[in-house]
Residue frames as qw, qx, qy, qz and C-alpha x, y, z in Angstrom:
[[0.651, -0.086, 0.376, -0.654, 263.91, 157.14, 247.02],
 [0.889, 0.240, -0.278, -0.273, 263.77, 154.24, 244.51],
 [0.465, 0.413, -0.725, 0.296, 267.10, 152.95, 245.76],
 [0.279, -0.262, 0.651, -0.655, 265.79, 152.96, 249.35],
 [0.821, 0.072, 0.130, -0.551, 262.67, 151.06, 248.35],
 [0.799, 0.368, -0.471, -0.064, 264.73, 148.54, 246.39],
 [0.223, 0.404, -0.759, 0.460, 267.15, 148.07, 249.32],
 [0.520, -0.159, 0.516, -0.662, 264.25, 147.59, 251.76],
 [0.890, 0.191, -0.109, -0.400, 262.65, 145.05, 249.45],
 [0.646, 0.404, -0.630, 0.151, 265.97, 143.11, 249.15],
 [0.070, -0.364, 0.715, -0.592, 266.48, 143.18, 252.92],
 [0.706, -0.046, 0.358, -0.609, 263.01, 141.82, 253.59],
 [0.878, 0.289, -0.262, -0.276, 263.23, 139.15, 250.90],
 [0.522, 0.390, -0.719, 0.241, 266.51, 137.68, 252.19],
 [0.233, -0.294, 0.669, -0.642, 265.13, 137.47, 255.72],
 [0.813, -0.010, 0.011, -0.582, 262.20, 135.26, 254.76],
 [0.734, -0.188, 0.651, -0.043, 262.12, 131.49, 255.14],
 [0.043, 0.324, -0.766, -0.553, 263.50, 129.60, 252.15],
 [0.805, 0.232, 0.089, -0.539, 260.95, 127.97, 249.85],
 [0.257, -0.390, 0.872, 0.145, 262.31, 124.44, 249.69],
 [0.797, 0.274, -0.248, -0.477, 261.42, 121.94, 246.95],
 [0.560, -0.283, 0.779, 0.018, 261.82, 118.15, 246.95],
 [0.676, 0.462, -0.372, -0.436, 262.34, 116.19, 243.75],
 [0.873, -0.191, 0.446, -0.050, 262.45, 112.42, 243.65],
 [0.153, -0.488, 0.725, 0.462, 265.16, 110.62, 241.64],
 [0.693, 0.310, -0.380, -0.528, 264.49, 108.59, 238.47],
 [0.699, 0.097, -0.708, 0.033, 265.78, 105.44, 240.18],
 [0.603, -0.566, 0.384, -0.411, 265.22, 103.80, 243.54],
 [0.469, 0.294, -0.831, 0.050, 267.02, 100.70, 244.68],
 [0.778, -0.365, 0.168, -0.484, 265.48, 97.95, 246.78],
 [0.397, 0.236, -0.883, 0.079, 266.78, 94.80, 248.41],
 [0.727, -0.372, 0.162, -0.554, 264.97, 92.36, 250.61],
 [0.427, 0.141, -0.877, 0.168, 265.76, 89.33, 252.67],
 [0.274, -0.427, -0.756, 0.414, 264.63, 89.25, 256.31],
 [0.008, 0.701, 0.278, -0.656, 263.92, 93.00, 255.93],
 [0.511, 0.731, 0.314, 0.326, 263.36, 95.50, 253.09],
 [0.381, -0.481, 0.084, 0.785, 266.05, 98.09, 252.40],
 [0.381, 0.817, 0.403, 0.158, 264.80, 101.02, 250.28],
 [0.478, -0.251, 0.126, 0.833, 267.51, 103.35, 248.92],
 [0.215, 0.863, 0.430, 0.154, 266.18, 106.81, 247.95],
 [0.457, -0.200, 0.029, 0.866, 268.16, 109.94, 246.96],
 [0.168, 0.882, 0.439, 0.045, 265.86, 112.99, 246.72],
 [0.400, 0.272, 0.005, 0.875, 267.06, 116.41, 245.75],
 [0.242, -0.813, -0.445, 0.288, 266.27, 119.23, 248.19],
 [0.399, 0.159, 0.164, 0.888, 266.73, 122.75, 246.87],
 [0.040, 0.818, 0.422, -0.390, 265.47, 126.28, 247.04],
 [0.460, 0.531, 0.299, 0.646, 265.46, 129.01, 244.39],
 [0.203, -0.936, -0.181, -0.225, 264.84, 131.77, 246.92],
 [0.408, 0.417, -0.430, 0.689, 267.72, 133.86, 248.22],
 [0.630, -0.717, -0.167, -0.249, 267.53, 133.84, 252.04],
 [0.040, 0.660, -0.625, 0.415, 269.90, 134.32, 254.94],
 [0.676, -0.262, 0.554, -0.409, 268.18, 131.39, 256.67],
 [0.223, 0.198, -0.923, -0.244, 268.63, 127.69, 255.94],
 [0.812, -0.194, -0.195, -0.515, 265.75, 125.27, 255.92],
 [0.157, -0.362, 0.871, -0.293, 266.25, 122.67, 258.72],
 [0.816, -0.027, -0.387, -0.429, 264.78, 119.22, 258.12],
 [0.315, -0.515, 0.721, -0.341, 265.18, 117.20, 261.34],
 [0.563, 0.021, 0.803, -0.193, 263.13, 114.14, 260.36],
 [0.430, 0.288, -0.567, -0.641, 262.25, 112.22, 257.17],
 [0.627, 0.047, 0.704, -0.329, 259.58, 109.53, 256.91],
 [0.299, 0.171, -0.745, -0.571, 258.77, 107.01, 254.17],
 [0.610, 0.134, 0.604, -0.495, 255.38, 105.37, 253.98],
 [0.195, 0.113, -0.817, -0.531, 254.20, 102.69, 251.55],
 [0.624, 0.154, 0.428, -0.635, 250.57, 101.76, 251.06],
 [0.196, 0.002, 0.922, 0.335, 249.83, 98.46, 249.25],
 [0.442, 0.015, -0.322, -0.837, 246.95, 98.60, 246.79],
 [0.590, -0.207, -0.769, -0.134, 245.86, 95.19, 248.03],
 [0.426, -0.640, 0.124, -0.627, 243.86, 96.11, 251.14],
 [0.936, -0.326, -0.106, -0.074, 244.54, 92.74, 252.73],
 [0.727, 0.311, -0.330, 0.516, 248.28, 93.29, 252.68],
 [0.567, -0.662, -0.236, 0.429, 250.16, 94.41, 255.77],
 [0.245, 0.938, -0.051, 0.238, 251.41, 97.97, 255.54],
 [0.754, 0.066, -0.303, 0.579, 255.16, 98.26, 256.16],
 [0.322, -0.940, -0.031, 0.109, 256.72, 100.60, 258.72],
 [0.698, 0.439, -0.113, 0.555, 259.87, 102.18, 257.31],
 [0.400, -0.876, -0.002, 0.269, 262.39, 104.17, 259.29],
 [0.419, 0.833, -0.317, 0.173, 265.36, 106.22, 258.09],
 [0.935, -0.271, -0.064, 0.220, 268.17, 103.90, 259.08],
 [0.548, -0.477, 0.239, 0.644, 271.27, 105.73, 257.77],
 [0.445, 0.858, -0.083, -0.241, 272.74, 107.82, 254.96],
 [0.752, -0.205, 0.476, 0.408, 275.38, 106.65, 252.55],
 [0.288, 0.726, -0.345, -0.521, 276.93, 107.02, 249.13],
 [0.933, 0.272, 0.227, 0.059, 277.38, 104.86, 246.09],
 [0.114, -0.713, 0.563, 0.401, 280.87, 104.39, 244.65],
 [0.872, 0.440, -0.092, -0.194, 281.60, 102.74, 241.37],
 [0.592, -0.458, 0.610, 0.262, 284.31, 100.05, 241.19],
 [0.550, 0.635, -0.320, -0.438, 285.50, 100.09, 237.56],
 [0.072, 0.395, -0.912, -0.086, 287.52, 96.88, 237.89],
 [0.223, 0.177, 0.933, -0.220, 284.52, 94.87, 239.12],
 [0.201, -0.233, -0.500, -0.809, 281.99, 97.04, 237.23],
 [0.378, -0.556, -0.736, 0.078, 279.84, 97.21, 240.35],
 [0.191, -0.674, 0.037, -0.713, 278.19, 99.92, 242.37],
 [0.533, -0.174, -0.709, 0.429, 279.01, 99.71, 246.08],
 [0.364, -0.822, -0.224, -0.377, 277.19, 101.28, 248.97],
 [0.473, 0.114, -0.519, 0.703, 279.21, 102.93, 251.78],
 [0.370, -0.772, -0.485, 0.178, 277.80, 104.12, 255.10],
 [0.301, 0.524, -0.066, 0.794, 278.34, 107.86, 255.62],
 [0.115, -0.252, 0.408, -0.870, 276.19, 108.98, 258.58],
 [0.010, 0.416, 0.857, -0.303, 273.40, 108.21, 260.96],
 [0.033, 0.768, 0.516, 0.377, 270.14, 110.10, 260.35],
 [0.319, -0.411, -0.242, 0.819, 270.70, 113.75, 261.21],
 [0.255, 0.816, 0.302, -0.421, 269.07, 117.08, 260.37],
 [0.562, 0.362, 0.416, 0.616, 269.46, 118.33, 256.81],
 [0.065, -0.695, -0.076, 0.712, 270.30, 121.98, 256.18],
 [0.502, 0.490, 0.560, 0.441, 269.08, 123.33, 252.82],
 [0.005, -0.748, -0.038, 0.662, 269.90, 126.73, 251.41],
 [0.620, 0.760, -0.004, -0.196, 270.09, 128.21, 247.94],
 [0.221, 0.765, -0.605, -0.020, 273.90, 127.84, 247.98],
 [0.094, -0.319, 0.932, -0.145, 273.79, 124.39, 249.52],
 [0.819, -0.006, -0.220, -0.531, 271.16, 122.08, 248.00],
 [0.468, -0.351, 0.787, -0.195, 271.10, 118.55, 249.44],
 [0.768, 0.232, -0.454, -0.388, 271.00, 115.19, 247.73],
 [0.393, -0.438, 0.760, -0.276, 271.28, 112.64, 250.56],
 [0.591, 0.070, -0.758, -0.267, 271.25, 108.97, 249.79],
 [0.530, -0.328, 0.467, -0.628, 268.90, 107.66, 252.45],
 [0.352, 0.011, -0.933, -0.075, 268.49, 104.02, 253.44],
 [0.627, -0.241, 0.186, -0.718, 265.02, 103.23, 254.80],
 [0.174, 0.106, -0.977, 0.065, 264.39, 99.90, 256.49],
 [0.755, -0.228, -0.036, -0.614, 261.18, 97.96, 257.09],
 [0.095, -0.348, 0.909, -0.207, 262.03, 95.15, 259.50],
 [0.319, 0.126, 0.919, -0.195, 260.39, 91.71, 259.30],
 [0.560, 0.626, 0.315, -0.441, 258.45, 92.61, 256.14],
 [0.352, -0.104, 0.680, 0.634, 258.76, 91.89, 252.39],
 [0.430, 0.347, -0.212, -0.806, 257.14, 93.22, 249.24],
 [0.548, 0.245, 0.799, 0.043, 254.73, 91.04, 247.36],
 [0.213, 0.238, 0.602, 0.732, 253.61, 91.49, 243.77],
 [0.003, -0.813, -0.579, 0.054, 251.29, 94.48, 243.26],
 [0.225, 0.680, 0.065, 0.694, 251.15, 98.22, 243.28],
 [0.494, -0.510, -0.425, 0.562, 252.24, 100.46, 246.15],
 [0.070, 0.905, 0.114, 0.405, 251.62, 104.13, 246.77],
 [0.661, -0.179, -0.303, 0.663, 254.56, 105.81, 248.49],
 [0.071, -0.953, -0.097, -0.278, 254.95, 109.13, 250.27],
 [0.605, 0.047, -0.312, 0.731, 258.23, 110.74, 251.34],
 [0.262, -0.918, -0.241, -0.176, 257.61, 113.33, 254.11],
 [0.529, 0.217, -0.298, 0.764, 260.25, 115.81, 255.12],
 [0.378, -0.816, -0.417, 0.129, 259.42, 117.48, 258.44],
 [0.350, 0.598, -0.098, 0.714, 260.62, 121.05, 258.66],
 [0.372, -0.246, -0.537, 0.716, 261.73, 122.80, 261.81],
 [0.141, 0.126, 0.127, -0.974, 259.31, 125.36, 263.18],
 [0.517, 0.387, 0.515, -0.564, 255.76, 125.83, 262.06],
 [0.337, 0.413, -0.560, -0.634, 256.37, 125.11, 258.37],
 [0.904, 0.149, 0.146, -0.374, 254.14, 122.51, 256.77],
 [0.651, -0.269, 0.655, 0.273, 256.04, 119.29, 255.91],
 [0.358, 0.509, -0.539, -0.568, 257.25, 118.76, 252.37],
 [0.765, 0.056, 0.623, -0.153, 255.86, 115.68, 250.67],
 [0.313, 0.444, -0.643, -0.540, 256.58, 113.79, 247.46],
 [0.819, 0.104, 0.443, -0.351, 254.22, 111.06, 246.28],
 [0.257, 0.450, -0.762, -0.388, 255.16, 108.17, 244.02],
 [0.922, -0.009, 0.162, -0.351, 254.06, 104.70, 243.06],
 [0.094, -0.472, 0.868, 0.127, 255.93, 101.44, 242.72],
 [0.893, 0.169, -0.095, -0.407, 254.80, 98.45, 240.65],
 [0.262, -0.448, 0.855, -0.008, 256.24, 95.06, 241.54],
 [0.786, 0.207, -0.407, -0.417, 255.58, 92.27, 239.08],
 [0.964, -0.240, 0.112, -0.035, 256.03, 88.57, 239.95],
 [0.807, 0.365, -0.141, 0.441, 259.36, 88.65, 238.11],
 [0.044, 0.743, -0.299, 0.596, 260.45, 91.67, 240.15],
 [0.725, -0.547, 0.271, -0.320, 259.64, 89.80, 243.38],
 [0.983, 0.040, 0.028, 0.177, 261.59, 86.77, 242.09],
 [0.535, 0.601, -0.234, 0.546, 264.55, 89.05, 241.30],
 [0.314, -0.731, 0.316, -0.516, 264.44, 90.57, 244.82],
 [0.908, -0.342, 0.196, -0.141, 264.39, 87.10, 246.34],
 [0.918, 0.238, -0.036, 0.316, 267.26, 85.83, 244.21],
 [0.327, 0.691, -0.276, 0.582, 269.46, 88.90, 244.89],
 [0.648, -0.370, -0.541, 0.387, 268.88, 88.69, 248.67],
 [0.342, -0.869, -0.258, 0.248, 269.32, 91.22, 251.44],
 [0.448, -0.612, 0.224, 0.612, 272.82, 92.45, 250.51],
 [0.271, 0.003, 0.597, 0.755, 272.25, 93.10, 246.78],
 [0.323, 0.564, 0.339, -0.680, 269.79, 95.68, 245.51],
 [0.383, 0.361, 0.672, 0.521, 268.00, 96.06, 242.21],
 [0.001, 0.214, -0.016, -0.977, 266.96, 99.28, 240.54],
 [0.237, 0.670, 0.703, -0.017, 263.44, 100.48, 239.75],
 [0.192, -0.055, 0.224, 0.954, 263.05, 103.42, 237.34],
 [0.282, 0.678, 0.541, -0.411, 260.30, 105.89, 236.54],
 [0.161, 0.725, -0.236, -0.626, 261.83, 107.44, 233.39],
 [0.157, -0.109, 0.867, 0.460, 261.84, 104.53, 230.91],
 [0.374, -0.071, -0.444, -0.811, 258.96, 104.31, 228.43],
 [0.502, -0.322, -0.795, -0.113, 257.22, 101.39, 230.17],
 [0.297, -0.368, -0.590, 0.654, 257.37, 103.19, 233.53],
 [0.112, 0.117, -0.039, -0.986, 256.14, 106.50, 232.09],
 [0.431, -0.218, -0.646, -0.591, 253.12, 104.68, 230.62],
 [0.552, -0.457, -0.691, 0.091, 252.23, 103.38, 234.11],
 [0.167, -0.816, 0.079, -0.547, 253.42, 106.51, 236.00],
 [0.809, -0.569, 0.131, -0.071, 255.31, 104.32, 238.49],
 [0.097, -0.631, 0.768, 0.058, 258.77, 103.03, 239.35],
 [0.972, 0.124, 0.016, -0.199, 259.17, 99.61, 237.73],
 [0.717, -0.354, 0.508, 0.319, 261.92, 96.99, 237.48],
 [0.521, 0.772, -0.233, -0.281, 264.05, 97.72, 234.38]]
């Protein structure tokens, strides 16, 4: 009888929807010229054994400037890519991999997509920004969200301008200065 109850419990538990988590990386990369390109690589995973995969058909990025007079950017998921390291040049290169498409997440197949979000005809200015990554799940499941903040000093803005559209700079949240502020900062 115990074996039957245990088997029934296992059968029911693997039929349920996966409980998906989203974790933000310790580094985001940003470039700006005519537009802003925001490179973000979240980790999507589930610890729950399930026969079903979580389907995420759409991902949104929102940024809210702390300066109420500033224009709020409209980001869209432009594409997915991958970074490759060139040891001879000692550079990190970005390569296009795919257009935006649904993400499938299961316990055996976590996802770590490198997403490029674009805000056209907009640029960051010095200040603090509150960000929210929203992953819309298929069906009636509530979207997954991950909140973060980004602090851009005047020197960070100058670095973005000098690097231009085709060269990004990294902002981290795991260095001591960033931990003290609780935000991604230029390192």
